[in-house]
TINU-408780 format. One record per residue (C-alpha): x, y negated, z. Coordinates in steps of 0.1 Angstrom, whole numbers, plus 2048, in hexadecimal, padded with zeros to 3 digits. Each point is the difference from the previous one (the first is absolute). Layout:
N
XYZ
...
***
This chain:
465
7C7746839
82780D801
805820808
8257FB80E
80E820806
7FC80D828
81F813813
7F8814813
7DE80F7ED
8188247FD
819806812
8258047F4
8018237F5
81781D80F
80A824805
7E4810812
80A81381F
7FF82A803
7E47FA819
7F1814817
7FC8297FC
7DE8067EC
7FB7D97F6
7FE8047DA
8167E47ED
7EE80A7DD
7DD80B7FA
7F880E7DE
7DA7FA7F4
7F48147E4
7DE7EE7F4
7EB8207F1
7E18057F1
7EE81E7F5
823810803
7F5824815
8188147E5
8237EF801
7FA7EF824
80F81E817
81C8067E7
80E7DF7FE
7FE7F5826
81482080B
8177F77E0
8047DE80F
80480B826
81581A7F8
81D7E57ED
7FD7EB81C
80281381F
8218107E9
80D7DE7F1
7F37E4818
8167F481C
7E47EE810
7DD80A812
7E77FC7E5
7D78067FE
7EA8077DD
7DD7F57FC
7E580B7F2
7E97E37EF
7E38127EF
7ED7E57ED
7DA80C807
80A8297EE
7DE80C7F4
813824809
811812814
8227EA807
7F37F0821
80382580C
81D8097EE
8117E080F
7EF80C826
80F81E7FF
8237F37F3
7FA7E481E
7FD820816
81D8167F7
81B7E77F9
8087E781C
80E7E67E9
7E47FD7EF
7E37E9805
7DB8007EE
7EF7DD7FB
7DB8027EA
7F27E17F0
7DF7F97F8
8057F07DE
8128087E3
8217E87F6
829807804
8067E0808
7E67FF819
80D821810
81F7F47FF
7F97E0812
7EB80F81A
81C81A80B
8217EA7FE
7EE7E6816
7F681C81A
822811802
81C7FA817
81C80A7EF
8177E17F3
80080F7DD
7E580C7EC
7FF80E7DF
7EE8117E5
8008187E4
7E98167EC
7EE81F807
80E80F7E1
8227F980C
80E7F77DF
8217EC80E
819816804
80180282A
8287F9800
7F77E07F9
7EC7F9824
81E7FA813
80D7E77EB
7E07EE800
7FC7F9822
8257F980B
8037DF7F5
7E27F7813
80E81A822
8217EA7F9
7EF7DD800
80D7F97DC
7DE7FE7F2
7DD7F9807
7EE8147E5
80C81D7EC
7ED8127DB
80D81A7EE
8077F67DA
7F781A7E3
8147E47EA
8207FF80F
81980C7E8
80D81B815
7DD80B808
7F68217EE
7DE8017F7
7E88187EE
7DC7F97F2
7EB7F87E0
8077E67E7
7DD7F080B
80C7F9822
81F7F87F7
7F77E27EB
7E17F981B
8147F881F
81B7EE7EB
7E87E97F0
7F47FB823
81F7F780C
8057E87E1
7E37ED80F
8067FF821
8237EC7F6
7F07EB7E8
7E57F380E
803802829
82A7FD7FF
804828810
8258077FD
7F882280F
80781E7E8
7E1818809
7E07F4812
7EA81E7FB
81881E80A
7ED80C822
825803814
8007E5818
8097F1821
8017E4816
8057F0821
7E980181A
8037DB80A
8007F77DB
7E08137FA
7EC7EE81C
8007E17F4
80180A7DA
7E3819801
7E77E780A
8087EC7E1
7FC81B7EA
7DA8027EF
80581E7EA
7F082280E
8088167E0
81C8077EA
80F7DB7FE
8077FD827
82480C7FC
8077E47E0
7EE7E3818
81280B81B
81F7FD7EE
7FB7E17ED
7FA7EB820
81D810810
8147F57E6
7F57DF7FE
8027FC825
82A808801
7FD81F80E
8178197F0
7F581F7EF
81C81C7FD
7F681A7E3
80C8217FA
8048157E2
7EA8207FE
7FB81E7F2
7DA8057F3
7EC8177F1
7DE7FA7F6
7E281380C
7EA80C7E3
7E6802819
7FC7E380A
7DF7EC805
8067E07FE
7EE7F07E4
8167E97EA
7E47EA7F3
7EF7FA81D
81E7F6810
8157EB7E7
7DD7E97FF
803800825
8257F8802
7FD7E37E3
7E47F2817
81680281D
81E7EE7EB
7E87DE7F8
7F4800826
826801811
8097EA7E4
7E37E5804
80B7FF825
81E7FD7FD
8027E47E7
7E47EE816
815804821
7E880F814
81682180F
80B7F5820
82580C7F7
8147F0817
7F281B81E
81D8167EE
8217EE804
81B81580C
81E7E9816
8217FE7E4
813820809
807814821
81E7E880C
7EE7EA819
8177E57EF
7F08027E2
7DB7FA812
80F7DC80A
80E7EE7E1
8027DC80C
8027E07EE
7F680E7DC
7DE7F67F5
7E38197FF
7FC80D7DF
8187E97EB
80F8197EB
7E080D7F2
7EC7DD801
81E7F57E5
7FC81D7ED
7DF7FA7FB
7FE7D97FC
81C80A7E4
7E78157EF
7E17EC802
81B7E17F4
80A8157E3
7DC8067F4
7F17DD808
81D7EF7EF
7F38167E0
7E07FC808
8057DB801
8177FD7DF
7E58137ED
7E77E780C
8167E47F8
8068097DA
7DA8097FE
7F67DD80F
81E7ED7EC
7EE8097DE
7E17E3807
8107EE819
8237E980A
81A812812
7F77EB823
7DB80A803
8098227F4
816803819
7EF7F981F
7E58127F3
81181F7FD
80F7FD821
7E07F7811
7F18227F6
822814805
8027F0820
7DC80A80F
8098297F4
8247FD80C
7F47F1821
7E681F803
81881A7F7
8197F4816
7E47FD81D
7F68227FC
8208167F5
8227EB80C
7F37F681D
7E6818807
7DE7EB80B
7E68107FD
7D87F6800
7F47E07F9
8087ED820
8147E17FC
8038087D9
7F47DD7F4
8147F1816
81C8147F1
7F37F37DF
8027DE80B
82380380B
80A8127DF
7F77E27EC
8147ED818
81B8147F6
7F48017DE
8037D7801
826803804
8048197E4
7EA7E77EA
8197E880D
81C8117F9
7F680E7DB
7EE7E07F4
81F7EB80D
81A8177E9
7EB7FC7E1
7FD7DB806
826802802
8018187E0
7E77E87EE
8137E280A
82480F7F3
7ED8097E1
7E27F47E5
7F48207F7
810820812
7FB8247F2
7E981780E
81A814810
8127EB80F
7E37F5814
7FD82180F
820801806
7FD7E1815
7E280D813
811820806
81E7F4811
7E57E8814
7E9819809
82181180D
8107E3814
7DA80180C
7FA82580C
8197FD81E
7F07E1810
7DD8127F8
80B81E811
8117F0821
7DA7EA803
7EA8217F8
81281281D
8037E281C
7E27ED7F7
7E78137E9
806822811
80E7FB81F
807820818
7E780481A
80181181D
7DE806806
8008277F7
7EE81481A
8088297FB
7E38167F6
7F181A80E
7EF8207FB
7E380E811
7F18237F1
7DC80980D
7FD81F814
7DB8017F3
7F88137E6
7ED7E77E7
80F7DB80B
8157EA7EF
8267FE7FF
8077E080E
8237E57FD
80A7DE809
8007F67DD
7E17F67F1
8097FC7DC
80A8217FB
7E18187ED
80F81D811
7F57F4825
7D880580A
7FC8207ED
7F3822808
81A81C800
7DD81780B
81381C807
8217EF819
7FE810824
8227F4809
8147E2814
8227FB7F5
8177FD81A
829800805
814816803
800810821
812826807
7E080C812
7E67F87E9
7E481A7FA
8008147E6
7EA7FF7E4
7E581A80E
7FA7E781D
7FD7E27E9
7E080E7F3
***
């Protein structure tokens, strides 16, 4: 079933209003595990920086991932002493689990997080969240790999970080530069729809969130940061790298099979209302043309390779028919999935049957061209045959695209916007209206939140527990 974009799944981005006094615009989450030593100086330093430089109301939330030392006591003391500090304790470990739970419960329209070691220079915090406040972007990340970033860390971590990002670019076609920097922010209405699609609860949470957001067409803003490596970091590099690679495989498989309902994350084009009501322009025409051309070019190369192989042991007409048949089946399947966005097995056989009709038209054109060539000369050169076939295939390409778009894969208006419901009861599953997603009907195990639209008078985090 085709997952057509659903206008209005997310509203158009707008500049956030200043809001009522006391209502936080920014909620900075600090996930911690056994950080009794570093937690207090970190929180006090961050609070002093925000109070001095940030022009909006803010909140600092300590997300304790089931610490076994005195971290909960330190967090409670900070909450009692500093009005803008809240503490939140989870019974299970996992940075992703902590971020998802606290972000989902927050009433702030902009949500951010940073590591407790404050490796990132805090002067990058305002540039990080400013594009989200202004309505320019949906997510923002700090990048240690930008040209203007200044980074102090060992060669081992530098190599691992750059290798990991190369893997993301090669396997998941990620375009963001730094997935693992612990310095990110997201608009709340985006988090409400995006977080239920993110399965990981550990260190891969960031990467999965960014990949899904990018594939859905959301805008990700990157901020160059100054970053100093923490020599006392408790991250287990080998285990984290293994989990990340498994996460890359899982997300890549989900994207390849089209099982993720990314249409929930569509945004209207631009902020001008005139841009949202374009008339007379076929939906997705430019993207379909590009996809069709790419598939067509690859199909033509595949066809020519098959024809050359078959021609070594059979006549030109039979070689042409057989090569065209095999490449036509592959072409229809590729265009169905990549060009016209049709997913699942529904009507797959019908589409292939219609594709074979289109194949028949192409066969008539190419066979007629070969017949005309053989009538003109009794023994044409192989290169001449290929040239004639290329010309015939190019002539059939335009007609094939029109038939695919208007007859085989026509636009359908049967899409119903998806909704997301998150359970209040611990251990109950997350339900979604799209049953094809492997990310639905799964258990969070620790979530005690409900996703609600942003309202100025929402309760604070302490009342959400």
